[in-house]
C-alpha positions as CSV (number, residue, x, y, z in Angstrom):
1,M,-0.5,52.2,33.9
2,R,1.9,53.4,36.6
3,I,2.5,49.8,37.8
4,S,3.4,48.6,34.3
5,G,5.8,51.5,34.0
6,Y,7.5,50.3,37.2
7,I,7.6,46.8,36.0
8,L,9.1,47.9,32.7
9,A,11.7,49.9,34.5
10,A,12.6,47.0,36.7
11,L,12.9,44.7,33.7
12,L,15.2,47.2,31.9
13,I,17.4,47.5,35.0
14,G,17.6,43.7,35.4
15,L,18.5,43.3,31.7
16,T,21.1,45.9,32.0
17,A,22.6,44.3,35.1
18,N,22.6,40.9,33.4
19,A,24.3,42.3,30.3
20,A,26.9,44.0,32.5
21,A,27.5,40.8,34.4
22,R,27.9,38.8,31.1
23,E,30.3,41.5,29.8
24,L,32.4,41.4,33.0
25,Q,32.5,37.6,32.8
26,G,33.8,38.0,29.3
27,V,36.6,40.2,30.6
28,I,37.5,37.6,33.3
29,S,37.5,34.9,30.6
30,E,40.0,36.9,28.6
31,C,42.2,37.0,31.7
32,E,41.8,33.3,32.2
33,A,42.8,32.7,28.6
34,C,46.4,33.5,29.6
35,H,46.5,33.2,33.4
36,G,44.5,29.9,33.4
37,P,41.1,28.9,34.7
38,G,40.4,30.6,38.0
39,G,43.6,32.5,37.5
40,V,45.8,29.5,38.2
41,S,48.5,29.5,35.6
42,S,50.2,26.3,34.3
43,D,52.9,28.3,32.5
44,E,56.1,29.4,34.2
45,D,56.2,32.7,32.3
46,V,52.6,33.7,33.2
47,P,51.9,34.5,36.8
48,S,48.9,33.0,38.7
49,L,46.4,35.6,39.7
50,A,44.4,33.4,42.1
51,G,44.7,34.4,45.7
52,M,46.7,37.6,45.1
53,G,45.5,40.5,47.1
54,S,43.0,42.8,45.4
55,Q,45.1,45.9,46.0
56,E,48.2,44.1,44.6
57,L,46.3,43.2,41.5
58,L,44.9,46.7,41.1
59,D,48.4,48.1,41.6
60,S,49.8,45.8,38.9
61,L,47.1,46.8,36.4
62,E,47.9,50.5,37.1
63,Q,51.6,49.8,36.5
64,F,50.8,48.1,33.2
65,Y,48.4,51.0,32.3
66,F,51.2,53.6,32.8
67,Y,53.9,51.3,31.2
68,E,55.8,51.2,34.5
69,R,56.2,47.4,34.2
70,H,57.7,45.4,31.4
71,C,55.1,44.3,28.9
72,S,56.4,41.2,27.1
73,T,54.4,40.1,24.1
74,T,52.6,36.7,24.4
75,T,49.6,34.9,23.1
76,Y,46.5,33.3,24.6
77,R,47.4,30.1,26.4
78,H,44.0,28.5,27.1
79,G,40.7,28.1,25.5
80,D,39.5,28.4,21.9
81,R,41.0,31.7,21.0
82,P,43.2,32.9,18.2
83,K,46.8,33.1,19.1
84,T,47.0,36.8,18.7
85,P,50.1,38.5,20.0
86,M,49.3,40.8,23.0
87,N,50.8,42.3,26.1
88,M,49.5,43.4,29.5
89,C,50.1,47.1,28.8
90,N,47.7,47.0,25.9
91,V,45.2,44.9,27.9
92,A,45.3,47.3,30.9
93,N,44.6,50.2,28.6
94,T,41.4,48.7,27.5
95,L,39.9,48.2,30.9
96,S,37.6,50.6,32.7
97,A,38.0,51.3,36.5
98,E,35.0,49.1,37.2
99,E,36.4,46.2,35.2
100,K,39.8,46.5,37.0
101,S,38.1,46.5,40.3
102,T,35.9,43.5,39.4
103,I,38.9,41.6,38.0
104,A,41.0,42.3,41.1
105,G,38.1,41.2,43.5
106,Y,37.4,38.1,41.5
107,F,40.9,36.8,41.4
108,A,41.6,37.7,45.0
109,D,38.7,35.5,46.0
110,Q,40.0,32.5,44.0
């Protein structure tokens, strides 16, 4: 009975990790909807995120979070998404610290 409890716990941890990974991939996909696949923008008014330093990306997200940077309104540029008006200040205010860190690491590695 004890072994099956460990197996159940391991399965639950694995499922939770997979769900978290899918959720974070969803957040990255949201970024890519404006900043382009892999963070390489094809639009002059949307910066590429690919290859920027992780700390630089985190600093930018914090500046948007605190409305220290200009937050122009735009719409999604890529993918099959509705063209809903949005801005980076609103986006930054929906992200957790873990999501910000993951996003910064992901695009820094592109």
